C-alpha positions in Angstrom: -9.0 -31.0 7.6 -7.9 -27.6 5.7 -10.3 -25.7 3.3 -9.3 -23.3 1.2 -10.7 -20.4 -0.5 -11.6 -22.3 -3.5 -14.5 -24.4 -1.7 -16.2 -21.4 -1.0 -17.6 -20.2 -4.0 -19.5 -17.0 -2.8 -15.9 -15.4 -2.0 -14.5 -13.3 -4.2 -11.4 -11.3 -3.9 -10.7 -7.8 -5.7 -7.2 -6.2 -5.5 -7.9 -2.9 -7.7 -4.2 -1.5 -6.7 -2.8 -4.9 -7.2 -0.5 -4.0 -10.2 0.2 0.0 -9.4 3.6 1.0 -7.8 3.1 2.6 -4.6 4.3 6.1 -6.1 1.3 5.7 -7.9 -0.8 4.9 -5.1 0.3 7.9 -3.3 -0.7 10.0 -6.3 -3.7 8.0 -6.2 -4.5 8.6 -2.5 -4.0 12.4 -2.7 -6.6 12.8 -5.5 -9.1 11.0 -3.1 -7.8 12.8 0.1 -6.7 9.7 1.5 -4.8 10.7 4.8 -1.5 9.3 4.0 0.2 9.8 7.2 -2.0 7.1 9.2 -1.6 4.7 6.2 1.2 1.9 5.8 1.4 -1.6 4.6 4.0 -3.4 6.9 4.5 -6.8 6.7 5.1 -7.3 9.8 1.2 -6.9 10.8 2.1 -4.8 13.5 0.1 -1.3 14.7 3.4 0.8 13.9 5.0 0.2 10.8 8.2 -1.8 11.4 10.3 0.4 8.7 12.7 -2.1 7.4 10.7 -4.9 5.5 10.1 -4.1 2.1 6.8 -2.8 1.9 7.8 -0.3 4.5 11.0 0.3 2.8 9.5 0.6 -1.0 6.7 3.1 1.0 8.9 5.3 2.1 11.0 5.4 -1.2 8.2 6.2 -2.8 6.8 8.9 -0.8 10.6 10.4 -1.0 10.1 10.6 -4.7 6.7 12.3 -4.6 7.6 15.0 -2.4 10.7 15.7 -4.5 8.4 15.4 -7.0 6.3 18.1 -5.8 9.0 20.5 -4.8 9.9 21.1 -8.3 6.7 21.6 -9.5 
């Protein structure tokens, strides 16, 4: 028998950043002084980012774009 989250009425899942783009998350992280170098969102659930899954690729692209904008200012 499998029990889903709906069986536990006290469980609430909050995802405040779900609608943000990775670039916007980087901006938010910078404002909060998050050590971005030690963060990742790899889909492989490994201890080291794989660098090839969609999450890793999106993150690297966002970091690259953020860096380009910072250099211009």
